[in-house]
N, C-alpha and C positions, 0 to 999 in steps of 0.2 A: 414535461406536463404539457397540456393543450388547452387552449380555451375554446366551449362549444357554444357556438352562438345561434340562437333561433330568430330566424328570419321569416319575415311574411309582407304580403302586399298590403300597402296603407288600406284599400277597399276592398281587397278579395281577401279576408283575413284567414279563409280555409285552405289557401294554397300556403303551406308553411316547407321550409327547409331549416335541418339542423346540420349546421357547417363548423366541424373540428378544424382549428388552424393552430400554428403554433404563435407563441407569443413574439417569436424573432422576426417571422415573417411580415412581410409589408402590405398595408392597404390594398396595394397594385395586386397582391397576390389574392386579398380577400375579393376584391372586385371580380377577379377573372373566375374563383371560385363559386360566386353568386350567380354570373353569368351562365356557366356551364350547367350551375343547378335547376336553373330555369328556363335553359334552352334558348338564349339570346346569342347574338352573333359576334358581341366584344367589339363592334364597330362605331357604336354611337360614344359621346363622350360622358362623364358620369362623376358625380362627388359622393363623398362621404362627408356627413357634418355630425362632429360632435354633439351630444345633445344631452340634456338635462333628466331629471325623471319623468317630465312631462312632454318629452318630446321637442323641447324647445331648442332650436339650433342655436349653437353657440359657436362653433369655429368649422369653417369648411376645409377638406382634403381634396383635392382637385386631381383627375386623371393628368390633364394637362394646362400648363399656365395660361389663363384666359385674359390676365390681365394686360393693360394697353401698356404696360413699361414705365408708368412715371415713377422714377425712382424717389424724385424729389418730394412726393406726397407724403408729410410725415403723418398723417390720418389713416393712412392705407394699411390693413392688416398684412403682415408677411404672408408670402405666398408658400403652401406646402403641398407638395405635390406626392401621391399615391407610392410611387416609385422611392419616396425617400423616409417613407414613415412607417416605423414600425408598430405593430399594435400594441406592444407592450408600453411606449411611451404615452398612449392615450386611454388606457384602461385603467381607471382610478378609481372604481367602484366594483362590488361584488357583482353587482347588475349593470354595468356598464352598458350606456345605450349609443346607437349610431341611427341617423337616418341615411339611407342609400338611394341617390337619385340617378336614373340613367336615361338616357334619350330625352334631350331637353323639350324637344318639340312634343312629345308623346307625354312626358313628365312622369315616367314610371316610378314610382316611391315605393319603396320597402323599407320595413322597421327591423333593426337587428337589435337583438338584447343580449348580453352574455348571461347563461343560465347557469354554467357551471365550469369548473376547472378538472381536467379529467387527466388519468396518467396517459402518457404518449405510448404507442406501441410500434416496435422496431420493424413488424412487417407491413405497416400502414404508411402510405405517402401523403403527406399533408401539404396544403389545405384537402379534405376531403367532405363529403356528404355522408352523414351518420345516418340521417333519415329523413324520409319525404313524405308528405302528404298533400294530395291535392295535384292536379293539372294546371301547370302555369298556363297565362293567357299567350295567345299569339302576340308575337312582341308589336307588330305593326298593324294589327287589326283595327286601331283608331287612328292610325294616319290618314291625312288625307289622301294621299296616292297609295293605295292598297296594295301589296306586294302579290303576285298571283304565284299558287304553286302549279306544279306540272298538270293536275288533273282540270284546274281551273282554266288555264291557257288553252288545253286541247279542248274543251268544251266550247269557248270563245271561238276558236277556229273553224271547229267544225258548223257552227252557225253561221259562220261567214261564208265559208264554201257553200253551205246550202242554200244560202240567200243567192250567191253568185249563181249557182245551178239553175234555181228560179228566173233568173234575170235572163240568161242564156237560152231558156226554153222560150220565153215570150219573146224575145229577140228572134228566134226562129220561127216562131208562129206569124209574127208580123210581116217577116220576109217572104214566107208563103204566098201571103195575101198580095204580097208585093207594095206593100207598105215600109218605106225606110226611112231615114230621116231627111234624105234627097226630096222623095216625094212630099212629104209634110212642109218642107222649106218650099218647094214649087207652089203648094197648094196656098200656102199664106200670101207668097207674091201675086198669084192670079186672084185672089179674095180683096187685096190691096188694089189692084189694076181697076177691079171691076166696081170698087168703091169711088174709085177717083173718075170713072167714065159717068157715074150717074150724077155729077155735078154739072 
């Protein structure tokens, strides 16, 4: 059998993915399947949160251990890593819910809900995208430093070259009239001497 999860962006609920995944597979497998399904690059940290029916976050499952290593802190919750956590160990409800957060700076948040349990197919490789709706947002469109694609970079480079060409044309015109930086500096010095002589 396979779990079928419906996954959508918290603030873009028109962008939906349905992913089939085996109960024995890990949250790391689930993480990578979600990243592929929405076109993200898998470079950023991420976490799943086991949640209740109202999407309240109860327990975190991290991609990497981000704790400070204080083992003597008895109040600290145990760290669970995606690679060590199988989905079946955290699915306790027919409509089990998880909150998935990736890229902590941009804080992309997706909601994951188990909607059915299906028969697996020997011809399929799991996890896989069963269905897809809506175009996912660009991963870093809201980041402080926006990544440029090739066309945007080419457009900026063309503007720089065009401005450089205008500057070169102006320089040539100044030179034709015998005006250059040395002449300007000499004129400035002469003006200064004239002003001193008037006293």
